[in-house]
Structures are given as structure tokens and as C-alpha cells.
PDB file of N, CA, C and O in Angstrom:
ATOM      1  N   MET A   1      73.049  57.802  47.373  1.00  0.00           N
ATOM      2  CA  MET A   1      73.717  56.402  46.795  1.00  0.00           C
ATOM      3  C   MET A   1      71.937  55.341  46.695  1.00  0.00           C
ATOM      4  O   MET A   1      71.473  54.496  45.929  1.00  0.00           O
ATOM      5  N   GLU A   2      71.640  55.793  47.498  1.00  0.00           N
ATOM      6  CA  GLU A   2      70.549  53.843  47.091  1.00  0.00           C
ATOM      7  C   GLU A   2      69.662  54.901  45.233  1.00  0.00           C
ATOM      8  O   GLU A   2      69.259  54.263  44.261  1.00  0.00           O
ATOM      9  N   ALA A   3      69.616  56.790  45.343  1.00  0.00           N
ATOM     10  CA  ALA A   3      68.789  56.411  43.807  1.00  0.00           C
ATOM     11  C   ALA A   3      69.633  55.946  42.408  1.00  0.00           C
ATOM     12  O   ALA A   3      69.204  55.713  41.278  1.00  0.00           O
ATOM     13  N   ARG A   4      70.990  55.910  42.946  1.00  0.00           N
ATOM     14  CA  ARG A   4      72.066  55.313  42.207  1.00  0.00           C
ATOM     15  C   ARG A   4      71.979  54.189  41.462  1.00  0.00           C
ATOM     16  O   ARG A   4      72.058  53.906  40.267  1.00  0.00           O
ATOM     17  N   LEU A   5      71.747  53.476  42.746  1.00  0.00           N
ATOM     18  CA  LEU A   5      71.434  51.848  42.912  1.00  0.00           C
ATOM     19  C   LEU A   5      70.022  51.260  42.462  1.00  0.00           C
ATOM     20  O   LEU A   5      70.085  50.249  41.763  1.00  0.00           O
ATOM     21  N   LEU A   6      68.644  51.799  42.794  1.00  0.00           N
ATOM     22  CA  LEU A   6      67.837  52.374  41.964  1.00  0.00           C
ATOM     23  C   LEU A   6      67.765  52.259  40.481  1.00  0.00           C
ATOM     24  O   LEU A   6      67.261  51.393  39.766  1.00  0.00           O
ATOM     25  N   ASP A   7      68.506  53.543  40.164  1.00  0.00           N
ATOM     26  CA  ASP A   7      68.590  53.992  38.885  1.00  0.00           C
ATOM     27  C   ASP A   7      69.302  52.392  37.831  1.00  0.00           C
ATOM     28  O   ASP A   7      68.788  52.111  36.749  1.00  0.00           O
ATOM     29  N   LYS A   8      70.357  51.646  38.352  1.00  0.00           N
ATOM     30  CA  LYS A   8      71.085  50.743  37.744  1.00  0.00           C
ATOM     31  C   LYS A   8      70.260  49.767  37.671  1.00  0.00           C
ATOM     32  O   LYS A   8      70.157  49.051  36.675  1.00  0.00           O
ATOM     33  N   ARG A   9      69.432  49.612  38.966  1.00  0.00           N
ATOM     34  CA  ARG A   9      68.268  48.169  38.635  1.00  0.00           C
ATOM     35  C   ARG A   9      67.400  48.640  37.649  1.00  0.00           C
ATOM     36  O   ARG A   9      66.933  47.639  37.105  1.00  0.00           O
ATOM     37  N   ARG A  10      66.997  49.532  37.198  1.00  0.00           N
ATOM     38  CA  ARG A  10      66.023  50.025  36.353  1.00  0.00           C
ATOM     39  C   ARG A  10      66.704  49.469  35.089  1.00  0.00           C
ATOM     40  O   ARG A  10      66.392  48.444  34.483  1.00  0.00           O
ATOM     41  N   GLU A  11      67.878  50.496  34.754  1.00  0.00           N
ATOM     42  CA  GLU A  11      68.329  50.095  33.489  1.00  0.00           C
ATOM     43  C   GLU A  11      69.034  48.111  33.438  1.00  0.00           C
ATOM     44  O   GLU A  11      69.191  47.509  32.376  1.00  0.00           O
ATOM     45  N   GLY A  12      69.267  47.624  34.540  1.00  0.00           N
ATOM     46  CA  GLY A  12      69.510  46.542  34.216  1.00  0.00           C
ATOM     47  C   GLY A  12      67.326  45.583  33.585  1.00  0.00           C
ATOM     48  O   GLY A  12      67.148  44.605  32.860  1.00  0.00           O
ATOM     49  N   ILE A  13      66.402  46.338  34.190  1.00  0.00           N
ATOM     50  CA  ILE A  13      65.535  45.693  33.866  1.00  0.00           C
ATOM     51  C   ILE A  13      65.003  45.791  32.419  1.00  0.00           C
ATOM     52  O   ILE A  13      64.524  44.929  31.682  1.00  0.00           O
ATOM     53  N   ALA A  14      65.177  46.777  32.287  1.00  0.00           N
ATOM     54  CA  ALA A  14      64.635  47.436  30.734  1.00  0.00           C
ATOM     55  C   ALA A  14      66.142  47.330  29.817  1.00  0.00           C
ATOM     56  O   ALA A  14      66.207  47.803  28.683  1.00  0.00           O
ATOM     57  N   GLU A  15      67.033  46.812  30.320  1.00  0.00           N
ATOM     58  CA  GLU A  15      68.098  45.656  28.637  1.00  0.00           C
ATOM     59  C   GLU A  15      67.415  44.133  29.024  1.00  0.00           C
ATOM     60  O   GLU A  15      67.648  43.301  28.147  1.00  0.00           O
ATOM     61  N   GLY A  16      66.585  43.602  30.222  1.00  0.00           N
ATOM     62  CA  GLY A  16      66.935  42.239  30.327  1.00  0.00           C
ATOM     63  C   GLY A  16      65.167  42.262  29.568  1.00  0.00           C
ATOM     64  O   GLY A  16      64.978  41.105  29.191  1.00  0.00           O
ATOM     65  N   GLU A  17      64.016  43.048  29.271  1.00  0.00           N
ATOM     66  CA  GLU A  17      63.222  43.214  28.998  1.00  0.00           C
ATOM     67  C   GLU A  17      63.929  43.629  27.525  1.00  0.00           C
ATOM     68  O   GLU A  17      64.419  42.527  27.277  1.00  0.00           O
ATOM     69  N   ALA A  18      64.290  44.422  26.450  1.00  0.00           N
ATOM     70  CA  ALA A  18      64.830  44.427  25.298  1.00  0.00           C
ATOM     71  C   ALA A  18      65.374  43.285  25.127  1.00  0.00           C
ATOM     72  O   ALA A  18      65.457  42.948  23.946  1.00  0.00           O
ATOM     73  N   ASN A  19      65.926  42.302  26.165  1.00  0.00           N
ATOM     74  CA  ASN A  19      66.746  41.322  25.639  1.00  0.00           C
ATOM     75  C   ASN A  19      65.853  40.438  24.893  1.00  0.00           C
ATOM     76  O   ASN A  19      66.189  39.850  23.866  1.00  0.00           O
ATOM     77  N   ALA A  20      64.577  40.355  25.505  1.00  0.00           N
ATOM     78  CA  ALA A  20      63.127  39.119  25.918  1.00  0.00           C
ATOM     79  C   ALA A  20      62.917  39.914  24.599  1.00  0.00           C
ATOM     80  O   ALA A  20      62.582  39.228  23.634  1.00  0.00           O
ATOM     81  N   ASN A  21      63.020  40.892  24.455  1.00  0.00           N
ATOM     82  CA  ASN A  21      62.184  41.300  22.696  1.00  0.00           C
ATOM     83  C   ASN A  21      62.558  40.449  21.487  1.00  0.00           C
ATOM     84  O   ASN A  21      61.946  39.619  20.815  1.00  0.00           O
ATOM     85  N   ILE A  22      64.092  41.089  21.453  1.00  0.00           N
ATOM     86  CA  ILE A  22      65.106  40.467  20.465  1.00  0.00           C
ATOM     87  C   ILE A  22      64.541  39.289  20.405  1.00  0.00           C
ATOM     88  O   ILE A  22      63.877  38.930  19.432  1.00  0.00           O
ATOM     89  N   ALA A  23      64.827  38.309  21.816  1.00  0.00           N
ATOM     90  CA  ALA A  23      65.028  36.198  21.361  1.00  0.00           C
ATOM     91  C   ALA A  23      63.471  36.320  20.561  1.00  0.00           C
ATOM     92  O   ALA A  23      63.224  36.084  19.378  1.00  0.00           O
ATOM     93  N   ALA A  24      62.278  36.896  21.951  1.00  0.00           N
ATOM     94  CA  ALA A  24      60.847  36.708  21.297  1.00  0.00           C
ATOM     95  C   ALA A  24      60.855  36.768  19.450  1.00  0.00           C
ATOM     96  O   ALA A  24      60.416  35.807  18.818  1.00  0.00           O
ATOM     97  N   LYS A  25      61.446  38.097  18.690  1.00  0.00           N
ATOM     98  CA  LYS A  25      61.689  38.016  17.565  1.00  0.00           C
ATOM     99  C   LYS A  25      62.001  37.124  16.509  1.00  0.00           C
ATOM    100  O   LYS A  25      61.549  36.806  15.409  1.00  0.00           O
ATOM    101  N   ARG A  26      63.230  36.753  17.485  1.00  0.00           N
ATOM    102  CA  ARG A  26      64.703  35.394  16.912  1.00  0.00           C
ATOM    103  C   ARG A  26      63.392  34.422  16.646  1.00  0.00           C
ATOM    104  O   ARG A  26      63.088  33.855  15.596  1.00  0.00           O
ATOM    105  N   LEU A  27      62.635  34.403  18.057  1.00  0.00           N
ATOM    106  CA  LEU A  27      62.234  32.929  17.791  1.00  0.00           C
ATOM    107  C   LEU A  27      60.580  32.863  16.722  1.00  0.00           C
ATOM    108  O   LEU A  27      60.203  31.733  16.408  1.00  0.00           O
ATOM    109  N   PHE A  28      59.964  33.741  16.381  1.00  0.00           N
ATOM    110  CA  PHE A  28      58.389  34.354  15.404  1.00  0.00           C
ATOM    111  C   PHE A  28      59.389  33.977  14.321  1.00  0.00           C
ATOM    112  O   PHE A  28      58.667  33.380  13.523  1.00  0.00           O
ATOM    113  N   SER A  29      60.365  33.970  13.920  1.00  0.00           N
ATOM    114  CA  SER A  29      61.026  33.752  13.007  1.00  0.00           C
ATOM    115  C   SER A  29      61.567  32.125  12.504  1.00  0.00           C
ATOM    116  O   SER A  29      61.799  31.775  11.347  1.00  0.00           O
ATOM    117  N   MET A  30      61.697  31.138  13.980  1.00  0.00           N
ATOM    118  CA  MET A  30      62.096  30.233  13.824  1.00  0.00           C
ATOM    119  C   MET A  30      60.540  29.160  14.022  1.00  0.00           C
ATOM    120  O   MET A  30      60.661  28.033  14.501  1.00  0.00           O
ATOM    121  N   GLY A  31      58.898  29.799  13.508  1.00  0.00           N
ATOM    122  CA  GLY A  31      57.892  29.283  13.553  1.00  0.00           C
ATOM    123  C   GLY A  31      57.215  29.572  15.545  1.00  0.00           C
ATOM    124  O   GLY A  31      56.137  29.944  16.008  1.00  0.00           O
ATOM    125  N   LEU A  32      58.194  29.262  16.003  1.00  0.00           N
ATOM    126  CA  LEU A  32      57.287  29.293  17.480  1.00  0.00           C
ATOM    127  C   LEU A  32      56.275  29.970  17.781  1.00  0.00           C
ATOM    128  O   LEU A  32      56.111  31.190  17.751  1.00  0.00           O
ATOM    129  N   SER A  33      55.390  28.904  18.162  1.00  0.00           N
ATOM    130  CA  SER A  33      53.868  29.721  18.256  1.00  0.00           C
ATOM    131  C   SER A  33      53.915  31.050  20.092  1.00  0.00           C
ATOM    132  O   SER A  33      54.789  31.142  20.954  1.00  0.00           O
ATOM    133  N   VAL A  34      52.862  31.626  19.980  1.00  0.00           N
ATOM    134  CA  VAL A  34      52.930  32.890  20.896  1.00  0.00           C
ATOM    135  C   VAL A  34      53.768  32.697  21.899  1.00  0.00           C
ATOM    136  O   VAL A  34      54.734  33.321  22.339  1.00  0.00           O
ATOM    137  N   GLN A  35      52.770  30.908  22.415  1.00  0.00           N
ATOM    138  CA  GLN A  35      52.520  30.425  23.783  1.00  0.00           C
ATOM    139  C   GLN A  35      53.906  30.153  24.044  1.00  0.00           C
ATOM    140  O   GLN A  35      54.638  30.794  24.799  1.00  0.00           O
ATOM    141  N   ASP A  36      54.154  29.315  23.470  1.00  0.00           N
ATOM    142  CA  ASP A  36      55.383  28.682  23.287  1.00  0.00           C
ATOM    143  C   ASP A  36      56.870  29.895  23.498  1.00  0.00           C
ATOM    144  O   ASP A  36      57.789  29.472  24.199  1.00  0.00           O
ATOM    145  N   ILE A  37      56.986  31.000  23.022  1.00  0.00           N
ATOM    146  CA  ILE A  37      57.644  31.943  23.288  1.00  0.00           C
ATOM    147  C   ILE A  37      57.922  32.531  24.244  1.00  0.00           C
ATOM    148  O   ILE A  37      59.002  32.792  24.774  1.00  0.00           O
ATOM    149  N   ALA A  38      55.871  32.984  24.725  1.00  0.00           N
ATOM    150  CA  ALA A  38      55.703  33.706  26.203  1.00  0.00           C
ATOM    151  C   ALA A  38      56.601  32.526  27.295  1.00  0.00           C
ATOM    152  O   ALA A  38      57.213  33.098  28.197  1.00  0.00           O
ATOM    153  N   LYS A  39      56.714  31.051  27.282  1.00  0.00           N
ATOM    154  CA  LYS A  39      57.133  30.427  28.226  1.00  0.00           C
ATOM    155  C   LYS A  39      58.489  30.423  28.068  1.00  0.00           C
ATOM    156  O   LYS A  39      59.144  30.230  29.093  1.00  0.00           O
ATOM    157  N   ALA A  40      59.263  30.640  26.714  1.00  0.00           N
ATOM    158  CA  ALA A  40      60.888  30.615  26.592  1.00  0.00           C
ATOM    159  C   ALA A  40      61.275  31.909  27.073  1.00  0.00           C
ATOM    160  O   ALA A  40      62.491  31.897  27.264  1.00  0.00           O
ATOM    161  N   THR A  41      60.838  32.867  27.312  1.00  0.00           N
ATOM    162  CA  THR A  41      60.966  34.638  27.085  1.00  0.00           C
ATOM    163  C   THR A  41      60.775  35.269  28.301  1.00  0.00           C
ATOM    164  O   THR A  41      61.334  36.329  28.578  1.00  0.00           O
ATOM    165  N   SER A  42      59.795  34.510  29.267  1.00  0.00           N
ATOM    166  CA  SER A  42      58.863  35.260  30.188  1.00  0.00           C
ATOM    167  C   SER A  42      58.089  36.137  30.640  1.00  0.00           C
ATOM    168  O   SER A  42      57.736  36.558  31.742  1.00  0.00           O
ATOM    169  N   LEU A  43      57.752  36.475  28.810  1.00  0.00           N
ATOM    170  CA  LEU A  43      57.686  37.646  29.022  1.00  0.00           C
ATOM    171  C   LEU A  43      55.572  37.411  28.505  1.00  0.00           C
ATOM    172  O   LEU A  43      54.992  36.868  27.565  1.00  0.00           O
ATOM    173  N   PRO A  44      55.150  38.122  29.669  1.00  0.00           N
ATOM    174  CA  PRO A  44      53.417  38.310  29.092  1.00  0.00           C
ATOM    175  C   PRO A  44      52.054  37.629  27.702  1.00  0.00           C
ATOM    176  O   PRO A  44      51.005  38.272  27.743  1.00  0.00           O
ATOM    177  N   ILE A  45      52.073  36.998  27.111  1.00  0.00           N
ATOM    178  CA  ILE A  45      51.548  36.325  26.185  1.00  0.00           C
ATOM    179  C   ILE A  45      50.619  38.095  24.994  1.00  0.00           C
ATOM    180  O   ILE A  45      50.409  38.411  23.823  1.00  0.00           O
ATOM    181  N   GLU A  46      50.443  38.570  26.223  1.00  0.00           N
ATOM    182  CA  GLU A  46      49.596  39.605  25.346  1.00  0.00           C
ATOM    183  C   GLU A  46      51.001  41.253  24.576  1.00  0.00           C
ATOM    184  O   GLU A  46      50.867  42.228  23.836  1.00  0.00           O
ATOM    185  N   GLN A  47      51.840  40.790  25.156  1.00  0.00           N
ATOM    186  CA  GLN A  47      52.982  41.123  25.704  1.00  0.00           C
ATOM    187  C   GLN A  47      53.510  40.731  23.786  1.00  0.00           C
ATOM    188  O   GLN A  47      53.681  41.513  22.850  1.00  0.00           O
ATOM    189  N   VAL A  48      53.598  39.604  23.835  1.00  0.00           N
ATOM    190  CA  VAL A  48      53.971  38.512  23.074  1.00  0.00           C
ATOM    191  C   VAL A  48      53.672  38.737  21.641  1.00  0.00           C
ATOM    192  O   VAL A  48      54.329  39.060  20.651  1.00  0.00           O
ATOM    193  N   GLU A  49      51.893  38.319  22.011  1.00  0.00           N
ATOM    194  CA  GLU A  49      51.080  38.988  20.782  1.00  0.00           C
ATOM    195  C   GLU A  49      50.995  40.539  20.335  1.00  0.00           C
ATOM    196  O   GLU A  49      50.213  40.984  19.495  1.00  0.00           O
ATOM    197  N   ALA A  50      51.656  41.045  20.838  1.00  0.00           N
ATOM    198  CA  ALA A  50      52.109  43.277  20.455  1.00  0.00           C
ATOM    199  C   ALA A  50      53.538  43.085  19.375  1.00  0.00           C
ATOM    200  O   ALA A  50      53.583  43.434  18.195  1.00  0.00           O
ATOM    201  N   LEU A  51      54.576  42.471  20.125  1.00  0.00           N
ATOM    202  CA  LEU A  51      55.487  41.734  19.226  1.00  0.00           C
ATOM    203  C   LEU A  51      55.443  41.178  17.950  1.00  0.00           C
ATOM    204  O   LEU A  51      55.959  41.665  16.945  1.00  0.00           O
ATOM    205  N   GLN A  52      54.629  39.846  18.046  1.00  0.00           N
ATOM    206  CA  GLN A  52      53.849  39.594  16.535  1.00  0.00           C
ATOM    207  C   GLN A  52      53.124  39.982  15.515  1.00  0.00           C
ATOM    208  O   GLN A  52      52.974  39.474  14.404  1.00  0.00           O
ATOM    209  N   ALA A  53      52.505  41.319  16.188  1.00  0.00           N
ATOM    210  CA  ALA A  53      51.820  41.969  14.985  1.00  0.00           C
ATOM    211  C   ALA A  53      52.764  43.332  14.763  1.00  0.00           C
ATOM    212  O   ALA A  53      52.420  43.964  13.764  1.00  0.00           O
ATOM    213  N   GLU A  54      53.823  43.875  15.460  1.00  0.00           N
ATOM    214  CA  GLU A  54      55.017  44.622  14.798  1.00  0.00           C
ATOM    215  C   GLU A  54      55.387  43.564  13.899  1.00  0.00           C
ATOM    216  O   GLU A  54      55.819  44.162  12.914  1.00  0.00           O
ATOM    217  N   GLN A  55      55.445  42.611  13.732  1.00  0.00           N
ATOM    218  CA  GLN A  55      57.019  41.606  12.833  1.00  0.00           C
ATOM    219  C   GLN A  55      55.602  40.749  11.619  1.00  0.00           C
ATOM    220  O   GLN A  55      55.872  40.001  10.679  1.00  0.00           O
ATOM    221  N   GLN A  56      54.304  41.140  12.016  1.00  0.00           N
ATOM    222  CA  GLN A  56      53.540  41.328  10.361  1.00  0.00           C
ATOM    223  C   GLN A  56      53.448  42.394   9.073  1.00  0.00           C
ATOM    224  O   GLN A  56      53.178  43.551   9.395  1.00  0.00           O
ATOM    225  N   PRO A  57      53.552  42.253   8.322  1.00  0.00           N
ATOM    226  CA  PRO A  57      53.193  43.402   7.605  1.00  0.00           C
ATOM    227  C   PRO A  57      52.171  44.153   6.948  1.00  0.00           C
ATOM    228  O   PRO A  57      52.441  45.232   6.420  1.00  0.00           O
TER     229      PRO A  57
END
């Protein structure tokens, strides 16, 4: 039972991170800065910068 709960917790964390990444990408399209997006999504600045690099052609 504990293993199943741990798996569900990991799934929840992964889903939350995926949602934060989607939100960050939307905030980039609105012109927000990396610092503001990191604050709004609670993502590390390094991760937000990586998402920003993905967005640029």
C-alpha cells in the first residue's frame, strides 16, 4: 500500500510540474520576465530560463 501511495504522490508532483511549465509558457507569451514567471509558478529561475530557450526559434 505504501508503494502505491508513493507512486500516486510522484504522479501528483509530476502533474503539478507539468502544469507549472504550461503556465510559464503562457506567461512568456504575455511578456513577463523570467523573474516574474519564477515567482508566479514557484519554478527555479534555471528551469524558467530553460523553458524560455525552448520558446525561442
